[in-house]
N, C-alpha and C positions, 0 to 999 in steps of 0.2 A: 649283068654280065657285060664284059668288055671284049671287043675283038681288035686284033692288031698284031704287031710283030715285036720281036725282041732281038737284041744283039748283045752277046756276052762280051764284056770288056776284059774281065779278069776272073779266073776261077781257081780258088785255092780250097784247101780242106775245110777251113773255118770261115771263109768269106767269098761271096759271089757278087761281083759288080756287073750290072747290065743296064742297057738302055731300052726303055719301053716306048713304043709308039702305038697308042690306041686311041679310041674315041673318048674314053673316060680318064685313063692314066697315060701320062707321057712324061719322059724325062729320065734322068739317071737315078738308079736305085741300087741298094746293096742289101743282101741277105747275110746276116752275121749270126753264126752259131754261138749260142750261149754256152759258157764254160760251166762245167760241173762245180758245184760248191758243196759244202757240208749240209746244206738245207735239203731235205728230202723232197721238197716241192718241185725242184728242177728235174726234168726228165732228160734223157740222153739226146733226143732229137728236137730240141726247142730252138727256133730261129727267130730273129728279130728283123723286120723289114724297115729300112730307113730310106727316105728320099734324100738324095745327095745334091749338092750344088754343082752345076755344070761348069 
């Protein structure tokens, strides 16, 4: 478990960019919503977490 704070930089329907400052994770991150495809394996609410360069 990690404790810390976060600050949202940009919030859109399909992408959230934020800065984390914790004891284990710190830096700029993005949550990107995966788009639906014809494949049945993708669900509606799947998100991908990416660490971004600052």
